[in-house]
Jmol script that loads the backbone (N, CA, C; Angstrom):
load data "model"
ATOM      1  N   MET A   1      -5.471  14.294   5.865  1.00  0.00           N
ATOM      2  CA  MET A   1      -6.656  14.270   6.694  1.00  0.00           C
ATOM      3  C   MET A   1      -6.718  12.953   7.484  1.00  0.00           C
ATOM      4  N   LEU A   2      -6.362  11.872   6.799  1.00  0.00           N
ATOM      5  CA  LEU A   2      -6.354  10.574   7.478  1.00  0.00           C
ATOM      6  C   LEU A   2      -5.303  10.558   8.590  1.00  0.00           C
ATOM      7  N   PHE A   3      -4.162  11.173   8.333  1.00  0.00           N
ATOM      8  CA  PHE A   3      -3.116  11.234   9.350  1.00  0.00           C
ATOM      9  C   PHE A   3      -3.568  12.051  10.553  1.00  0.00           C
ATOM     10  N   ALA A   4      -4.229  13.177  10.310  1.00  0.00           N
ATOM     11  CA  ALA A   4      -4.616  14.081  11.394  1.00  0.00           C
ATOM     12  C   ALA A   4      -5.829  13.577  12.164  1.00  0.00           C
ATOM     13  N   ALA A   5      -6.806  13.018  11.476  1.00  0.00           N
ATOM     14  CA  ALA A   5      -8.064  12.685  12.138  1.00  0.00           C
ATOM     15  C   ALA A   5      -8.341  11.190  12.252  1.00  0.00           C
ATOM     16  N   GLY A   6      -7.609  10.385  11.491  1.00  0.00           N
ATOM     17  CA  GLY A   6      -7.917   8.961  11.477  1.00  0.00           C
ATOM     18  C   GLY A   6      -7.095   8.163  12.463  1.00  0.00           C
ATOM     19  N   GLU A   7      -7.285   6.877  12.379  1.00  0.00           N
ATOM     20  CA  GLU A   7      -6.535   5.966  13.238  1.00  0.00           C
ATOM     21  C   GLU A   7      -5.135   5.747  12.664  1.00  0.00           C
ATOM     22  N   PHE A   8      -4.188   5.536  13.531  1.00  0.00           N
ATOM     23  CA  PHE A   8      -2.808   5.318  13.096  1.00  0.00           C
ATOM     24  C   PHE A   8      -2.703   4.072  12.217  1.00  0.00           C
ATOM     25  N   ALA A   9      -3.419   3.023  12.536  1.00  0.00           N
ATOM     26  CA  ALA A   9      -3.343   1.776  11.762  1.00  0.00           C
ATOM     27  C   ALA A   9      -3.797   1.998  10.323  1.00  0.00           C
ATOM     28  N   ARG A  10      -4.838   2.775  10.131  1.00  0.00           N
ATOM     29  CA  ARG A  10      -5.322   3.049   8.767  1.00  0.00           C
ATOM     30  C   ARG A  10      -4.327   3.910   7.994  1.00  0.00           C
ATOM     31  N   TRP A  11      -3.779   4.916   8.658  1.00  0.00           N
ATOM     32  CA  TRP A  11      -2.787   5.755   8.006  1.00  0.00           C
ATOM     33  C   TRP A  11      -1.562   4.923   7.644  1.00  0.00           C
ATOM     34  N   SER A  12      -1.130   4.073   8.540  1.00  0.00           N
ATOM     35  CA  SER A  12       0.033   3.234   8.292  1.00  0.00           C
ATOM     36  C   SER A  12      -0.209   2.294   7.112  1.00  0.00           C
ATOM     37  N   LEU A  13      -1.381   1.709   7.015  1.00  0.00           N
ATOM     38  CA  LEU A  13      -1.733   0.851   5.895  1.00  0.00           C
ATOM     39  C   LEU A  13      -1.650   1.637   4.589  1.00  0.00           C
ATOM     40  N   LEU A  14      -2.216   2.819   4.568  1.00  0.00           N
ATOM     41  CA  LEU A  14      -2.188   3.643   3.365  1.00  0.00           C
ATOM     42  C   LEU A  14      -0.754   4.024   3.004  1.00  0.00           C
ATOM     43  N   ALA A  15      -0.002   4.519   3.968  1.00  0.00           N
ATOM     44  CA  ALA A  15       1.344   5.024   3.696  1.00  0.00           C
ATOM     45  C   ALA A  15       2.329   3.919   3.322  1.00  0.00           C
ATOM     46  N   ASN A  16       2.222   2.759   3.958  1.00  0.00           N
ATOM     47  CA  ASN A  16       3.236   1.721   3.789  1.00  0.00           C
ATOM     48  C   ASN A  16       2.868   0.610   2.817  1.00  0.00           C
ATOM     49  N   ILE A  17       1.589   0.377   2.588  1.00  0.00           N
ATOM     50  CA  ILE A  17       1.173  -0.728   1.726  1.00  0.00           C
ATOM     51  C   ILE A  17       0.487  -0.211   0.466  1.00  0.00           C
ATOM     52  N   LEU A  18      -0.552   0.565   0.634  1.00  0.00           N
ATOM     53  CA  LEU A  18      -1.367   0.975  -0.510  1.00  0.00           C
ATOM     54  C   LEU A  18      -0.667   1.963  -1.438  1.00  0.00           C
ATOM     55  N   THR A  19       0.098   2.886  -0.900  1.00  0.00           N
ATOM     56  CA  THR A  19       0.750   3.881  -1.750  1.00  0.00           C
ATOM     57  C   THR A  19       1.716   3.239  -2.748  1.00  0.00           C
ATOM     58  N   PRO A  20       2.629   2.358  -2.341  1.00  0.00           N
ATOM     59  CA  PRO A  20       3.503   1.724  -3.343  1.00  0.00           C
ATOM     60  C   PRO A  20       2.735   0.857  -4.343  1.00  0.00           C
ATOM     61  N   VAL A  21       1.717   0.145  -3.881  1.00  0.00           N
ATOM     62  CA  VAL A  21       0.927  -0.704  -4.781  1.00  0.00           C
ATOM     63  C   VAL A  21       0.178   0.156  -5.794  1.00  0.00           C
ATOM     64  N   LEU A  22      -0.457   1.223  -5.338  1.00  0.00           N
ATOM     65  CA  LEU A  22      -1.183   2.102  -6.244  1.00  0.00           C
ATOM     66  C   LEU A  22      -0.246   2.816  -7.214  1.00  0.00           C
ATOM     67  N   THR A  23       0.919   3.214  -6.744  1.00  0.00           N
ATOM     68  CA  THR A  23       1.895   3.864  -7.622  1.00  0.00           C
ATOM     69  C   THR A  23       2.326   2.909  -8.733  1.00  0.00           C
ATOM     70  N   ALA A  24       2.657   1.684  -8.385  1.00  0.00           N
ATOM     71  CA  ALA A  24       3.019   0.687  -9.400  1.00  0.00           C
ATOM     72  C   ALA A  24       1.854   0.443 -10.350  1.00  0.00           C
ATOM     73  N   GLY A  25       0.639   0.390  -9.817  1.00  0.00           N
ATOM     74  CA  GLY A  25      -0.541   0.212 -10.657  1.00  0.00           C
ATOM     75  C   GLY A  25      -0.731   1.341 -11.655  1.00  0.00           C
ATOM     76  N   PHE A  26      -0.465   2.571 -11.230  1.00  0.00           N
ATOM     77  CA  PHE A  26      -0.568   3.709 -12.143  1.00  0.00           C
ATOM     78  C   PHE A  26       0.462   3.603 -13.276  1.00  0.00           C
ATOM     79  N   PHE A  27       1.685   3.192 -12.954  1.00  0.00           N
ATOM     80  CA  PHE A  27       2.699   3.041 -14.002  1.00  0.00           C
ATOM     81  C   PHE A  27       2.296   1.948 -14.994  1.00  0.00           C
ATOM     82  N   VAL A  28       1.820   0.822 -14.502  1.00  0.00           N
ATOM     83  CA  VAL A  28       1.386  -0.264 -15.380  1.00  0.00           C
ATOM     84  C   VAL A  28       0.195   0.188 -16.219  1.00  0.00           C
ATOM     85  N   GLY A  29      -0.764   0.849 -15.586  1.00  0.00           N
ATOM     86  CA  GLY A  29      -1.935   1.347 -16.315  1.00  0.00           C
ATOM     87  C   GLY A  29      -1.549   2.347 -17.389  1.00  0.00           C
ATOM     88  N   GLU A  30      -0.640   3.251 -17.064  1.00  0.00           N
ATOM     89  CA  GLU A  30      -0.191   4.249 -18.045  1.00  0.00           C
ATOM     90  C   GLU A  30       0.489   3.576 -19.221  1.00  0.00           C
ATOM     91  N   TYR A  31       1.304   2.564 -18.960  1.00  0.00           N
ATOM     92  CA  TYR A  31       1.962   1.823 -20.031  1.00  0.00           C
ATOM     93  C   TYR A  31       0.924   1.141 -20.926  1.00  0.00           C
ATOM     94  N   LEU A  32      -0.053   0.496 -20.329  1.00  0.00           N
ATOM     95  CA  LEU A  32      -1.075  -0.210 -21.107  1.00  0.00           C
ATOM     96  C   LEU A  32      -1.918   0.748 -21.943  1.00  0.00           C
ATOM     97  N   VAL A  33      -2.268   1.897 -21.383  1.00  0.00           N
ATOM     98  CA  VAL A  33      -3.050   2.883 -22.138  1.00  0.00           C
ATOM     99  C   VAL A  33      -2.239   3.408 -23.315  1.00  0.00           C
ATOM    100  N   ARG A  34      -0.964   3.712 -23.090  1.00  0.00           N
ATOM    101  CA  ARG A  34      -0.110   4.169 -24.192  1.00  0.00           C
ATOM    102  C   ARG A  34       0.000   3.101 -25.266  1.00  0.00           C
ATOM    103  N   TYR A  35       0.170   1.864 -24.864  1.00  0.00           N
ATOM    104  CA  TYR A  35       0.304   0.763 -25.819  1.00  0.00           C
ATOM    105  C   TYR A  35      -0.984   0.600 -26.624  1.00  0.00           C
ATOM    106  N   TRP A  36      -2.118   0.769 -25.968  1.00  0.00           N
ATOM    107  CA  TRP A  36      -3.417   0.607 -26.620  1.00  0.00           C
ATOM    108  C   TRP A  36      -3.730   1.788 -27.531  1.00  0.00           C
ATOM    109  N   LEU A  37      -3.462   3.006 -27.089  1.00  0.00           N
ATOM    110  CA  LEU A  37      -3.796   4.195 -27.876  1.00  0.00           C
ATOM    111  C   LEU A  37      -2.793   4.469 -28.991  1.00  0.00           C
ATOM    112  N   HIS A  38      -1.541   4.062 -28.820  1.00  0.00           N
ATOM    113  CA  HIS A  38      -0.501   4.359 -29.794  1.00  0.00           C
ATOM    114  C   HIS A  38       0.284   3.090 -30.149  1.00  0.00           C
ATOM    115  N   PRO A  39      -0.352   2.133 -30.821  1.00  0.00           N
ATOM    116  CA  PRO A  39       0.347   0.878 -31.116  1.00  0.00           C
ATOM    117  C   PRO A  39       1.478   1.041 -32.130  1.00  0.00           C
ATOM    118  N   ASP A  40       1.497   2.140 -32.894  1.00  0.00           N
ATOM    119  CA  ASP A  40       2.521   2.318 -33.920  1.00  0.00           C
ATOM    120  C   ASP A  40       3.803   2.953 -33.393  1.00  0.00           C
ATOM    121  N   PHE A  41       3.792   3.473 -32.179  1.00  0.00           N
ATOM    122  CA  PHE A  41       4.983   4.120 -31.632  1.00  0.00           C
ATOM    123  C   PHE A  41       6.084   3.090 -31.410  1.00  0.00           C
ATOM    124  N   GLU A  42       7.314   3.536 -31.659  1.00  0.00           N
ATOM    125  CA  GLU A  42       8.461   2.661 -31.441  1.00  0.00           C
ATOM    126  C   GLU A  42       8.641   2.408 -29.940  1.00  0.00           C
ATOM    127  N   ARG A  43       8.897   1.185 -29.575  1.00  0.00           N
ATOM    128  CA  ARG A  43       9.106   0.822 -28.176  1.00  0.00           C
ATOM    129  C   ARG A  43      10.600   0.774 -27.895  1.00  0.00           C
ATOM    130  N   VAL A  44      11.011   1.348 -26.781  1.00  0.00           N
ATOM    131  CA  VAL A  44      12.418   1.310 -26.381  1.00  0.00           C
ATOM    132  C   VAL A  44      12.494   0.808 -24.947  1.00  0.00           C
ATOM    133  N   SER A  45      13.652   0.255 -24.634  1.00  0.00           N
ATOM    134  CA  SER A  45      13.867  -0.231 -23.273  1.00  0.00           C
ATOM    135  C   SER A  45      14.274   0.927 -22.375  1.00  0.00           C
ATOM    136  N   LEU A  46      14.262   0.703 -21.089  1.00  0.00           N
ATOM    137  CA  LEU A  46      14.703   1.709 -20.135  1.00  0.00           C
ATOM    138  C   LEU A  46      16.169   2.059 -20.378  1.00  0.00           C
ATOM    139  N   GLN A  47      16.984   1.062 -20.701  1.00  0.00           N
ATOM    140  CA  GLN A  47      18.393   1.312 -20.972  1.00  0.00           C
ATOM    141  C   GLN A  47      18.558   2.211 -22.193  1.00  0.00           C
ATOM    142  N   GLN A  48      17.791   1.984 -23.253  1.00  0.00           N
ATOM    143  CA  GLN A  48      17.867   2.829 -24.441  1.00  0.00           C
ATOM    144  C   GLN A  48      17.418   4.257 -24.135  1.00  0.00           C
ATOM    145  N   ALA A  49      16.398   4.398 -23.310  1.00  0.00           N
ATOM    146  CA  ALA A  49      15.923   5.729 -22.938  1.00  0.00           C
ATOM    147  C   ALA A  49      16.986   6.477 -22.139  1.00  0.00           C
ATOM    148  N   LEU A  50      17.660   5.808 -21.219  1.00  0.00           N
ATOM    149  CA  LEU A  50      18.722   6.437 -20.435  1.00  0.00           C
ATOM    150  C   LEU A  50      19.911   6.817 -21.310  1.00  0.00           C
ATOM    151  N   GLN A  51      20.256   5.967 -22.275  1.00  0.00           N
ATOM    152  CA  GLN A  51      21.356   6.285 -23.181  1.00  0.00           C
ATOM    153  C   GLN A  51      21.010   7.511 -24.031  1.00  0.00           C
ATOM    154  N   ALA A  52      19.779   7.613 -24.503  1.00  0.00           N
ATOM    155  CA  ALA A  52      19.360   8.779 -25.287  1.00  0.00           C
ATOM    156  C   ALA A  52      19.407  10.036 -24.432  1.00  0.00           C
ATOM    157  N   TYR A  53      18.983   9.928 -23.194  1.00  0.00           N
ATOM    158  CA  TYR A  53      19.026  11.076 -22.282  1.00  0.00           C
ATOM    159  C   TYR A  53      20.465  11.529 -22.059  1.00  0.00           C
ATOM    160  N   ARG A  54      21.341  10.579 -21.819  1.00  0.00           N
ATOM    161  CA  ARG A  54      22.741  10.919 -21.568  1.00  0.00           C
ATOM    162  C   ARG A  54      23.421  11.494 -22.801  1.00  0.00           C
ATOM    163  N   SER A  55      23.071  11.006 -23.985  1.00  0.00           N
ATOM    164  CA  SER A  55      23.721  11.489 -25.200  1.00  0.00           C
ATOM    165  C   SER A  55      23.292  12.916 -25.538  1.00  0.00           C
ATOM    166  N   HIS A  56      22.163  13.364 -25.038  1.00  0.00           N
ATOM    167  CA  HIS A  56      21.689  14.727 -25.280  1.00  0.00           C
ATOM    168  C   HIS A  56      21.733  15.565 -24.010  1.00  0.00           C
ATOM    169  N   GLY A  57      22.438  15.097 -23.014  1.00  0.00           N
ATOM    170  CA  GLY A  57      22.470  15.761 -21.715  1.00  0.00           C
ATOM    171  C   GLY A  57      23.539  16.829 -21.623  1.00  0.00           C
ATOM    172  N   VAL A  58      23.946  17.086 -20.443  1.00  0.00           N
ATOM    173  CA  VAL A  58      24.924  18.116 -20.115  1.00  0.00           C
ATOM    174  C   VAL A  58      26.316  17.582 -20.428  1.00  0.00           C
ATOM    175  N   PRO A  59      27.196  18.405 -21.029  1.00  0.00           N
ATOM    176  CA  PRO A  59      28.565  17.954 -21.304  1.00  0.00           C
ATOM    177  C   PRO A  59      29.292  17.526 -20.027  1.00  0.00           C
ATOM    178  N   ALA A  60      30.269  16.668 -20.174  1.00  0.00           N
ATOM    179  CA  ALA A  60      31.023  16.162 -19.030  1.00  0.00           C
ATOM    180  C   ALA A  60      31.694  17.311 -18.283  1.00  0.00           C
ATOM    181  N   GLY A  61      31.706  17.209 -16.977  1.00  0.00           N
ATOM    182  CA  GLY A  61      32.336  18.225 -16.155  1.00  0.00           C
ATOM    183  C   GLY A  61      31.426  19.372 -15.776  1.00  0.00           C
ATOM    184  N   ARG A  62      30.217  19.392 -16.293  1.00  0.00           N
ATOM    185  CA  ARG A  62      29.265  20.462 -15.955  1.00  0.00           C
ATOM    186  C   ARG A  62      28.080  19.848 -15.232  1.00  0.00           C
ATOM    187  N   THR A  63      27.453  20.622 -14.405  1.00  0.00           N
ATOM    188  CA  THR A  63      26.266  20.158 -13.696  1.00  0.00           C
ATOM    189  C   THR A  63      25.030  20.677 -14.407  1.00  0.00           C
ATOM    190  N   PRO A  64      23.866  20.077 -14.197  1.00  0.00           N
ATOM    191  CA  PRO A  64      22.637  20.606 -14.800  1.00  0.00           C
ATOM    192  C   PRO A  64      22.376  22.060 -14.415  1.00  0.00           C
ATOM    193  N   GLN A  65      22.804  22.466 -13.217  1.00  0.00           N
ATOM    194  CA  GLN A  65      22.611  23.855 -12.802  1.00  0.00           C
ATOM    195  C   GLN A  65      23.454  24.792 -13.663  1.00  0.00           C
ATOM    196  N   ASP A  66      24.680  24.373 -14.024  1.00  0.00           N
ATOM    197  CA  ASP A  66      25.532  25.183 -14.893  1.00  0.00           C
ATOM    198  C   ASP A  66      24.893  25.360 -16.260  1.00  0.00           C
ATOM    199  N   ALA A  67      24.299  24.301 -16.778  1.00  0.00           N
ATOM    200  CA  ALA A  67      23.694  24.364 -18.104  1.00  0.00           C
ATOM    201  C   ALA A  67      22.481  25.285 -18.129  1.00  0.00           C
ATOM    202  N   SER A  68      21.757  25.348 -17.033  1.00  0.00           N
ATOM    203  CA  SER A  68      20.559  26.191 -17.012  1.00  0.00           C
ATOM    204  C   SER A  68      20.922  27.678 -16.924  1.00  0.00           C
ATOM    205  N   ARG A  69      22.143  27.993 -16.516  1.00  0.00           N
ATOM    206  CA  ARG A  69      22.565  29.402 -16.400  1.00  0.00           C
ATOM    207  C   ARG A  69      23.014  29.980 -17.732  1.00  0.00           C
ATOM    208  N   THR A  70      23.317  29.106 -18.703  1.00  0.00           N
ATOM    209  CA  THR A  70      23.808  29.612 -19.987  1.00  0.00           C
ATOM    210  C   THR A  70      22.691  29.815 -20.964  1.00  0.00           C
TER     211      THR A  70
END
end "model"
wireframe off; spacefill off
backbone 0.3
color backbone group
């Protein structure tokens, strides 16, 4: 609606500045809420999460689309 009816400068501010800042804020807020609501959960790094994903992922040589067909 802002793009269609508003000023270009306001739309540009929203699209180029506010959207990335708000997105980062949501990720930080979500992390803090999880930490506050579930302090007993084990914490893992991004690298550990990626390794766990890869270890339970699709076998080598196959694509995710191949795995969904079986």
